[in-house]
PyMOL Python script that loads the backbone (N, CA, C, O; Angstrom):
from pymol import cmd

cmd.read_pdbstr("""\
ATOM      1  N   MET A   1       1.315  -1.070   0.054  1.00  0.00           N
ATOM      2  CA  MET A   1       0.277  -0.048   0.118  1.00  0.00           C
ATOM      3  C   MET A   1       0.914   1.393  -0.104  1.00  0.00           C
ATOM      4  O   MET A   1       1.910   1.735   0.533  1.00  0.00           O
ATOM      5  N   THR A   2       0.583   1.840  -0.605  1.00  0.00           N
ATOM      6  CA  THR A   2       1.038   3.956  -0.893  1.00  0.00           C
ATOM      7  C   THR A   2       0.929   4.243   0.450  1.00  0.00           C
ATOM      8  O   THR A   2       0.306   3.550   1.256  1.00  0.00           O
ATOM      9  N   SER A   3       1.490   5.193   0.684  1.00  0.00           N
ATOM     10  CA  SER A   3       0.565   6.348   2.238  1.00  0.00           C
ATOM     11  C   SER A   3      -0.577   6.810   1.168  1.00  0.00           C
ATOM     12  O   SER A   3      -1.376   5.911   0.907  1.00  0.00           O
ATOM     13  N   LYS A   4      -0.695   7.485   0.806  1.00  0.00           N
ATOM     14  CA  LYS A   4      -2.173   8.118   0.312  1.00  0.00           C
ATOM     15  C   LYS A   4      -3.139   7.174   0.468  1.00  0.00           C
ATOM     16  O   LYS A   4      -4.347   7.325   0.650  1.00  0.00           O
ATOM     17  N   GLN A   5      -2.485   6.184   0.378  1.00  0.00           N
ATOM     18  CA  GLN A   5      -3.891   4.615   0.536  1.00  0.00           C
ATOM     19  C   GLN A   5      -3.905   4.235   1.667  1.00  0.00           C
ATOM     20  O   GLN A   5      -4.607   3.281   2.001  1.00  0.00           O
ATOM     21  N   ILE A   6      -2.972   5.032   2.691  1.00  0.00           N
ATOM     22  CA  ILE A   6      -3.240   4.650   4.094  1.00  0.00           C
ATOM     23  C   ILE A   6      -3.760   5.293   4.851  1.00  0.00           C
ATOM     24  O   ILE A   6      -4.465   5.134   5.847  1.00  0.00           O
ATOM     25  N   LEU A   7      -3.192   6.381   4.074  1.00  0.00           N
ATOM     26  CA  LEU A   7      -3.856   7.465   4.583  1.00  0.00           C
ATOM     27  C   LEU A   7      -6.256   7.949   4.367  1.00  0.00           C
ATOM     28  O   LEU A   7      -7.390   8.269   4.724  1.00  0.00           O
ATOM     29  N   THR A   8      -5.538   7.671   3.764  1.00  0.00           N
ATOM     30  CA  THR A   8      -7.345   7.277   2.909  1.00  0.00           C
ATOM     31  C   THR A   8      -8.352   6.609   4.014  1.00  0.00           C
ATOM     32  O   THR A   8      -9.285   7.119   4.634  1.00  0.00           O
ATOM     33  N   TYR A   9      -7.740   5.075   4.034  1.00  0.00           N
ATOM     34  CA  TYR A   9      -7.853   3.960   5.258  1.00  0.00           C
ATOM     35  C   TYR A   9      -8.215   5.018   6.399  1.00  0.00           C
ATOM     36  O   TYR A   9      -9.300   5.405   6.832  1.00  0.00           O
ATOM     37  N   ILE A  10      -6.909   5.335   6.720  1.00  0.00           N
ATOM     38  CA  ILE A  10      -7.302   5.300   8.348  1.00  0.00           C
ATOM     39  C   ILE A  10      -8.525   6.866   8.490  1.00  0.00           C
ATOM     40  O   ILE A  10      -9.385   6.915   9.369  1.00  0.00           O
ATOM     41  N   GLY A  11      -8.324   7.987   7.446  1.00  0.00           N
ATOM     42  CA  GLY A  11      -9.889   9.192   7.474  1.00  0.00           C
ATOM     43  C   GLY A  11     -10.877   7.765   7.372  1.00  0.00           C
ATOM     44  O   GLY A  11     -11.849   7.786   8.127  1.00  0.00           O
ATOM     45  N   PHE A  12     -10.757   6.844   6.726  1.00  0.00           N
ATOM     46  CA  PHE A  12     -12.386   6.233   6.005  1.00  0.00           C
ATOM     47  C   PHE A  12     -12.354   5.137   7.317  1.00  0.00           C
ATOM     48  O   PHE A  12     -12.579   4.006   6.887  1.00  0.00           O
ATOM     49  N   LYS A  13     -12.198   5.147   8.392  1.00  0.00           N
ATOM     50  CA  LYS A  13     -12.076   4.367  10.402  1.00  0.00           C
ATOM     51  C   LYS A  13     -12.789   5.715  10.409  1.00  0.00           C
ATOM     52  O   LYS A  13     -13.937   5.719   9.965  1.00  0.00           O
ATOM     53  N   TYR A  14     -12.328   6.732  10.800  1.00  0.00           N
ATOM     54  CA  TYR A  14     -12.147   8.366  11.524  1.00  0.00           C
ATOM     55  C   TYR A  14     -14.239   8.917  10.845  1.00  0.00           C
ATOM     56  O   TYR A  14     -15.111   9.437  11.541  1.00  0.00           O
ATOM     57  N   VAL A  15     -14.313   8.582   9.627  1.00  0.00           N
ATOM     58  CA  VAL A  15     -15.028   9.005   9.464  1.00  0.00           C
ATOM     59  C   VAL A  15     -16.617   7.824   9.724  1.00  0.00           C
ATOM     60  O   VAL A  15     -17.830   7.935   9.904  1.00  0.00           O
ATOM     61  N   MET A  16     -15.819   7.011   9.618  1.00  0.00           N
ATOM     62  CA  MET A  16     -16.977   5.792   9.942  1.00  0.00           C
ATOM     63  C   MET A  16     -17.919   5.732  11.379  1.00  0.00           C
ATOM     64  O   MET A  16     -19.119   5.550  11.588  1.00  0.00           O
ATOM     65  N   PHE A  17     -16.330   6.068  12.547  1.00  0.00           N
ATOM     66  CA  PHE A  17     -16.009   6.415  13.713  1.00  0.00           C
ATOM     67  C   PHE A  17     -17.223   7.328  14.128  1.00  0.00           C
ATOM     68  O   PHE A  17     -17.917   7.034  15.101  1.00  0.00           O
ATOM     69  N   ILE A  18     -17.453   8.435  13.366  1.00  0.00           N
ATOM     70  CA  ILE A  18     -18.163   9.504  13.339  1.00  0.00           C
ATOM     71  C   ILE A  18     -19.608   9.822  12.833  1.00  0.00           C
ATOM     72  O   ILE A  18     -20.164  10.891  13.089  1.00  0.00           O
ATOM     73  N   VAL A  19     -20.077   8.997  12.228  1.00  0.00           N
ATOM     74  CA  VAL A  19     -21.790   8.186  11.469  1.00  0.00           C
ATOM     75  C   VAL A  19     -21.661   7.475  12.144  1.00  0.00           C
ATOM     76  O   VAL A  19     -21.722   8.322  13.035  1.00  0.00           O
ATOM     77  N   LEU A  20     -21.476   6.345  12.824  1.00  0.00           N
ATOM     78  CA  LEU A  20     -21.357   5.444  13.607  1.00  0.00           C
ATOM     79  C   LEU A  20     -22.105   5.519  15.314  1.00  0.00           C
ATOM     80  O   LEU A  20     -22.594   4.646  16.032  1.00  0.00           O
ATOM     81  N   PHE A  21     -21.910   6.915  15.477  1.00  0.00           N
ATOM     82  CA  PHE A  21     -21.559   7.674  17.079  1.00  0.00           C
ATOM     83  C   PHE A  21     -22.734   8.105  16.642  1.00  0.00           C
ATOM     84  O   PHE A  21     -23.659   7.367  16.984  1.00  0.00           O
ATOM     85  N   TYR A  22     -23.073   9.134  15.939  1.00  0.00           N
ATOM     86  CA  TYR A  22     -23.823   9.733  15.564  1.00  0.00           C
ATOM     87  C   TYR A  22     -25.424   8.972  15.559  1.00  0.00           C
ATOM     88  O   TYR A  22     -26.412   9.216  16.251  1.00  0.00           O
ATOM     89  N   PHE A  23     -25.244   8.161  14.687  1.00  0.00           N
ATOM     90  CA  PHE A  23     -26.276   7.132  14.576  1.00  0.00           C
ATOM     91  C   PHE A  23     -26.768   6.402  16.021  1.00  0.00           C
ATOM     92  O   PHE A  23     -27.823   6.312  16.650  1.00  0.00           O
ATOM     93  N   THR A  24     -25.382   5.939  16.168  1.00  0.00           N
ATOM     94  CA  THR A  24     -25.754   5.332  18.342  1.00  0.00           C
ATOM     95  C   THR A  24     -26.300   6.526  18.725  1.00  0.00           C
ATOM     96  O   THR A  24     -27.495   6.354  18.485  1.00  0.00           O
ATOM     97  N   LEU A  25     -26.183   7.547  19.137  1.00  0.00           N
ATOM     98  CA  LEU A  25     -26.652   8.936  19.866  1.00  0.00           C
ATOM     99  C   LEU A  25     -27.908   9.051  19.484  1.00  0.00           C
ATOM    100  O   LEU A  25     -28.491   9.493  20.474  1.00  0.00           O
ATOM    101  N   ASP A  26     -28.751   8.898  18.532  1.00  0.00           N
ATOM    102  CA  ASP A  26     -29.614   9.521  17.796  1.00  0.00           C
ATOM    103  C   ASP A  26     -30.618   7.759  17.883  1.00  0.00           C
ATOM    104  O   ASP A  26     -31.795   8.021  18.130  1.00  0.00           O
ATOM    105  N   MET A  27     -30.487   6.854  17.800  1.00  0.00           N
ATOM    106  CA  MET A  27     -30.829   5.690  18.162  1.00  0.00           C
ATOM    107  C   MET A  27     -31.344   5.428  19.747  1.00  0.00           C
ATOM    108  O   MET A  27     -32.365   4.785  19.993  1.00  0.00           O
ATOM    109  N   VAL A  28     -30.676   5.891  20.550  1.00  0.00           N
ATOM    110  CA  VAL A  28     -30.325   6.032  22.003  1.00  0.00           C
ATOM    111  C   VAL A  28     -31.336   7.196  22.565  1.00  0.00           C
ATOM    112  O   VAL A  28     -31.950   7.125  23.629  1.00  0.00           O
ATOM    113  N   GLY A  29     -31.384   8.349  21.571  1.00  0.00           N
ATOM    114  CA  GLY A  29     -32.149   9.467  22.151  1.00  0.00           C
ATOM    115  C   GLY A  29     -33.839   9.096  21.507  1.00  0.00           C
ATOM    116  O   GLY A  29     -34.769   9.819  21.864  1.00  0.00           O
ATOM    117  N   LEU A  30     -34.069   7.973  20.596  1.00  0.00           N
ATOM    118  CA  LEU A  30     -35.059   7.781  20.285  1.00  0.00           C
ATOM    119  C   LEU A  30     -35.821   6.421  20.952  1.00  0.00           C
ATOM    120  O   LEU A  30     -37.047   6.318  20.999  1.00  0.00           O
ATOM    121  N   ASN A  31     -34.924   5.443  21.438  1.00  0.00           N
ATOM    122  CA  ASN A  31     -35.913   4.065  21.701  1.00  0.00           C
ATOM    123  C   ASN A  31     -34.841   3.822  22.750  1.00  0.00           C
ATOM    124  O   ASN A  31     -34.970   2.715  23.272  1.00  0.00           O
ATOM    125  N   GLY A  32     -34.163   4.297  23.056  1.00  0.00           N
ATOM    126  CA  GLY A  32     -33.006   3.830  24.581  1.00  0.00           C
ATOM    127  C   GLY A  32     -32.114   2.885  23.861  1.00  0.00           C
ATOM    128  O   GLY A  32     -32.111   2.768  22.636  1.00  0.00           O
ATOM    129  N   TRP A  33     -31.093   1.981  24.965  1.00  0.00           N
ATOM    130  CA  TRP A  33     -30.430   1.464  24.747  1.00  0.00           C
ATOM    131  C   TRP A  33     -31.205  -0.012  23.824  1.00  0.00           C
ATOM    132  O   TRP A  33     -32.080  -0.597  24.461  1.00  0.00           O
ATOM    133  N   GLU A  34     -30.994  -0.368  22.900  1.00  0.00           N
ATOM    134  CA  GLU A  34     -31.215  -1.625  22.202  1.00  0.00           C
ATOM    135  C   GLU A  34     -30.254  -2.049  21.277  1.00  0.00           C
ATOM    136  O   GLU A  34     -29.265  -1.379  20.980  1.00  0.00           O
ATOM    137  N   LEU A  35     -30.600  -3.453  20.690  1.00  0.00           N
ATOM    138  CA  LEU A  35     -29.700  -4.029  20.424  1.00  0.00           C
ATOM    139  C   LEU A  35     -28.841  -3.176  18.696  1.00  0.00           C
ATOM    140  O   LEU A  35     -27.774  -3.490  18.170  1.00  0.00           O
ATOM    141  N   VAL A  36     -29.532  -2.432  18.398  1.00  0.00           N
ATOM    142  CA  VAL A  36     -29.354  -2.053  17.130  1.00  0.00           C
ATOM    143  C   VAL A  36     -28.478  -1.013  17.833  1.00  0.00           C
ATOM    144  O   VAL A  36     -27.483  -0.572  17.258  1.00  0.00           O
ATOM    145  N   SER A  37     -28.863  -0.561  19.215  1.00  0.00           N
ATOM    146  CA  SER A  37     -27.844   0.953  19.479  1.00  0.00           C
ATOM    147  C   SER A  37     -26.347   0.029  20.216  1.00  0.00           C
ATOM    148  O   SER A  37     -25.220   0.520  20.145  1.00  0.00           O
ATOM    149  N   LEU A  38     -26.515  -0.818  20.636  1.00  0.00           N
ATOM    150  CA  LEU A  38     -25.191  -1.504  20.955  1.00  0.00           C
ATOM    151  C   LEU A  38     -24.277  -2.005  19.789  1.00  0.00           C
ATOM    152  O   LEU A  38     -23.047  -2.022  19.753  1.00  0.00           O
ATOM    153  N   LEU A  39     -24.824  -2.248  19.218  1.00  0.00           N
ATOM    154  CA  LEU A  39     -24.272  -2.908  17.640  1.00  0.00           C
ATOM    155  C   LEU A  39     -23.407  -1.668  17.720  1.00  0.00           C
ATOM    156  O   LEU A  39     -22.252  -1.543  18.127  1.00  0.00           O
ATOM    157  N   PHE A  40     -24.481  -0.556  17.099  1.00  0.00           N
ATOM    158  CA  PHE A  40     -23.670   0.779  16.797  1.00  0.00           C
ATOM    159  C   PHE A  40     -22.455   1.288  17.481  1.00  0.00           C
ATOM    160  O   PHE A  40     -21.473   1.851  16.998  1.00  0.00           O
ATOM    161  N   ALA A  41     -22.701   1.004  18.581  1.00  0.00           N
ATOM    162  CA  ALA A  41     -21.571   1.425  20.062  1.00  0.00           C
ATOM    163  C   ALA A  41     -20.694   0.969  19.790  1.00  0.00           C
ATOM    164  O   ALA A  41     -19.588   1.500  19.888  1.00  0.00           O
ATOM    165  N   PHE A  42     -21.051  -0.861  19.098  1.00  0.00           N
ATOM    166  CA  PHE A  42     -19.540  -1.701  19.635  1.00  0.00           C
ATOM    167  C   PHE A  42     -18.585  -1.052  18.151  1.00  0.00           C
ATOM    168  O   PHE A  42     -17.363  -0.911  18.118  1.00  0.00           O
ATOM    169  N   LEU A  43     -19.285  -0.827  17.345  1.00  0.00           N
ATOM    170  CA  LEU A  43     -18.640  -0.442  15.483  1.00  0.00           C
ATOM    171  C   LEU A  43     -17.873   0.636  15.293  1.00  0.00           C
ATOM    172  O   LEU A  43     -16.768   0.662  14.749  1.00  0.00           O
ATOM    173  N   ALA A  44     -18.331   1.310  15.639  1.00  0.00           N
ATOM    174  CA  ALA A  44     -17.847   2.596  15.970  1.00  0.00           C
ATOM    175  C   ALA A  44     -16.976   2.767  17.249  1.00  0.00           C
ATOM    176  O   ALA A  44     -16.605   3.940  17.299  1.00  0.00           O
ATOM    177  N   THR A  45     -16.583   2.157  18.133  1.00  0.00           N
ATOM    178  CA  THR A  45     -15.305   2.112  19.222  1.00  0.00           C
ATOM    179  C   THR A  45     -14.667   1.646  18.232  1.00  0.00           C
ATOM    180  O   THR A  45     -13.658   2.302  17.975  1.00  0.00           O
ATOM    181  N   ARG A  46     -14.966   0.233  17.164  1.00  0.00           N
ATOM    182  CA  ARG A  46     -13.669  -0.876  16.464  1.00  0.00           C
ATOM    183  C   ARG A  46     -13.344   0.270  15.623  1.00  0.00           C
ATOM    184  O   ARG A  46     -12.225   0.780  15.676  1.00  0.00           O
ATOM    185  N   ASP A  47     -14.397   0.767  14.734  1.00  0.00           N
ATOM    186  CA  ASP A  47     -13.680   1.778  13.905  1.00  0.00           C
ATOM    187  C   ASP A  47     -12.460   2.827  14.990  1.00  0.00           C
ATOM    188  O   ASP A  47     -11.349   2.322  15.151  1.00  0.00           O
ATOM    189  N   PHE A  48     -12.702   4.045  15.582  1.00  0.00           N
ATOM    190  CA  PHE A  48     -11.846   4.112  16.324  1.00  0.00           C
ATOM    191  C   PHE A  48     -10.904   3.564  16.462  1.00  0.00           C
ATOM    192  O   PHE A  48      -9.838   3.867  15.927  1.00  0.00           O
ATOM    193  N   VAL A  49     -11.149   2.364  17.432  1.00  0.00           N
ATOM    194  CA  VAL A  49      -9.695   2.055  18.091  1.00  0.00           C
ATOM    195  C   VAL A  49      -8.971   1.423  16.355  1.00  0.00           C
ATOM    196  O   VAL A  49      -7.741   1.461  16.386  1.00  0.00           O
ATOM    197  N   GLN A  50      -9.493   0.944  15.101  1.00  0.00           N
ATOM    198  CA  GLN A  50      -8.541   0.623  14.349  1.00  0.00           C
ATOM    199  C   GLN A  50      -8.025   1.721  13.410  1.00  0.00           C
ATOM    200  O   GLN A  50      -7.037   1.625  12.682  1.00  0.00           O
ATOM    201  N   GLY A  51      -8.670   2.559  13.508  1.00  0.00           N
ATOM    202  CA  GLY A  51      -7.941   3.919  13.442  1.00  0.00           C
ATOM    203  C   GLY A  51      -6.974   4.595  13.742  1.00  0.00           C
ATOM    204  O   GLY A  51      -6.274   4.964  12.799  1.00  0.00           O
ATOM    205  N   THR A  52      -6.508   5.071  15.355  1.00  0.00           N
ATOM    206  CA  THR A  52      -5.883   5.036  15.952  1.00  0.00           C
ATOM    207  C   THR A  52      -4.702   3.775  15.574  1.00  0.00           C
ATOM    208  O   THR A  52      -3.663   4.380  15.307  1.00  0.00           O
ATOM    209  N   ARG A  53      -4.550   2.797  15.495  1.00  0.00           N
ATOM    210  CA  ARG A  53      -3.938   1.889  15.769  1.00  0.00           C
ATOM    211  C   ARG A  53      -2.814   2.290  14.743  1.00  0.00           C
ATOM    212  O   ARG A  53      -1.602   2.479  14.849  1.00  0.00           O
ATOM    213  N   LEU A  54      -4.165   2.364  13.194  1.00  0.00           N
ATOM    214  CA  LEU A  54      -3.133   1.996  12.245  1.00  0.00           C
ATOM    215  C   LEU A  54      -2.246   4.507  11.788  1.00  0.00           C
ATOM    216  O   LEU A  54      -1.394   4.933  11.008  1.00  0.00           O
ATOM    217  N   ALA A  55      -3.048   5.118  12.695  1.00  0.00           N
ATOM    218  CA  ALA A  55      -2.525   6.091  12.654  1.00  0.00           C
ATOM    219  C   ALA A  55      -1.235   5.668  13.512  1.00  0.00           C
ATOM    220  O   ALA A  55      -1.294   6.280  14.579  1.00  0.00           O
ATOM    221  N   GLY A  56      -0.738   5.314  13.486  1.00  0.00           N
ATOM    222  CA  GLY A  56       0.418   4.771  14.921  1.00  0.00           C
ATOM    223  C   GLY A  56       1.061   4.439  14.490  1.00  0.00           C
ATOM    224  O   GLY A  56       2.028   5.185  14.334  1.00  0.00           O
ATOM    225  N   VAL A  57       1.140   2.936  13.858  1.00  0.00           N
ATOM    226  CA  VAL A  57       1.685   2.786  13.038  1.00  0.00           C
ATOM    227  C   VAL A  57       2.463   3.485  11.778  1.00  0.00           C
ATOM    228  O   VAL A  57       3.658   3.414  11.491  1.00  0.00           O
ATOM    229  N   TYR A  58       1.271   4.267  11.038  1.00  0.00           N
ATOM    230  CA  TYR A  58       2.019   4.837   9.820  1.00  0.00           C
ATOM    231  C   TYR A  58       3.295   5.657  10.887  1.00  0.00           C
ATOM    232  O   TYR A  58       4.416   5.353  10.479  1.00  0.00           O
ATOM    233  N   ILE A  59       3.331   6.479  11.965  1.00  0.00           N
ATOM    234  CA  ILE A  59       3.860   7.280  11.803  1.00  0.00           C
ATOM    235  C   ILE A  59       4.870   7.028  12.269  1.00  0.00           C
ATOM    236  O   ILE A  59       5.860   7.745  12.121  1.00  0.00           O
ATOM    237  N   LYS A  60       4.854   5.648  13.127  1.00  0.00           N
ATOM    238  CA  LYS A  60       6.550   5.267  13.499  1.00  0.00           C
ATOM    239  C   LYS A  60       7.310   4.455  12.120  1.00  0.00           C
ATOM    240  O   LYS A  60       8.506   4.173  12.056  1.00  0.00           O
ATOM    241  N   VAL A  61       6.444   4.222  11.240  1.00  0.00           N
ATOM    242  CA  VAL A  61       6.865   3.644  10.037  1.00  0.00           C
ATOM    243  C   VAL A  61       7.579   4.678   9.490  1.00  0.00           C
ATOM    244  O   VAL A  61       8.738   4.474   9.129  1.00  0.00           O
ATOM    245  N   ARG A  62       6.856   6.209   9.322  1.00  0.00           N
ATOM    246  CA  ARG A  62       7.645   7.226   9.131  1.00  0.00           C
ATOM    247  C   ARG A  62       8.384   7.723   9.408  1.00  0.00           C
ATOM    248  O   ARG A  62       9.278   8.169   8.689  1.00  0.00           O
ATOM    249  N   LYS A  63       8.272   7.816  10.510  1.00  0.00           N
ATOM    250  CA  LYS A  63       9.576   7.833  11.358  1.00  0.00           C
ATOM    251  C   LYS A  63      10.953   7.526  10.952  1.00  0.00           C
ATOM    252  O   LYS A  63      11.872   8.263  10.593  1.00  0.00           O
ATOM    253  N   ASN A  64      10.844   5.915  11.137  1.00  0.00           N
ATOM    254  CA  ASN A  64      12.032   5.266  10.766  1.00  0.00           C
ATOM    255  C   ASN A  64      12.223   5.469   9.319  1.00  0.00           C
ATOM    256  O   ASN A  64      13.115   4.782   8.821  1.00  0.00           O
ATOM    257  N   ASN A  65      11.674   6.147   8.650  1.00  0.00           N
ATOM    258  CA  ASN A  65      12.132   5.971   6.815  1.00  0.00           C
ATOM    259  C   ASN A  65      12.654   7.130   6.663  1.00  0.00           C
ATOM    260  O   ASN A  65      13.172   7.543   5.626  1.00  0.00           O
ATOM    261  N   ARG A  66      12.495   7.966   8.134  1.00  0.00           N
ATOM    262  CA  ARG A  66      13.647   8.931   7.777  1.00  0.00           C
ATOM    263  C   ARG A  66      14.912   9.442   8.249  1.00  0.00           C
ATOM    264  O   ARG A  66      15.585  10.461   8.088  1.00  0.00           O
ATOM    265  N   LYS A  67      14.997   8.229   8.971  1.00  0.00           N
ATOM    266  CA  LYS A  67      16.117   7.767   9.369  1.00  0.00           C
ATOM    267  C   LYS A  67      17.162   7.274   8.551  1.00  0.00           C
ATOM    268  O   LYS A  67      18.200   6.854   9.062  1.00  0.00           O
TER     269      LYS A  67
END
""", "prot")
cmd.dss("prot")
cmd.show_as("cartoon", "prot")
cmd.util.cbc("prot")
cmd.orient("prot")
């Protein structure tokens, strides 16, 4: 993967986190904590964690390539 593709994937993960988090808040406001709300919360959390881990790995690789 190129650097641009990795950054795009990281951005996509954070965008999906924002969208799923918004839907989670909306669903909880309307219906309370149901199965769908919990599923959205789980998926949003997973996307945030994956995006953060990928960003950390990207930064480490970029630092090592500059040396």
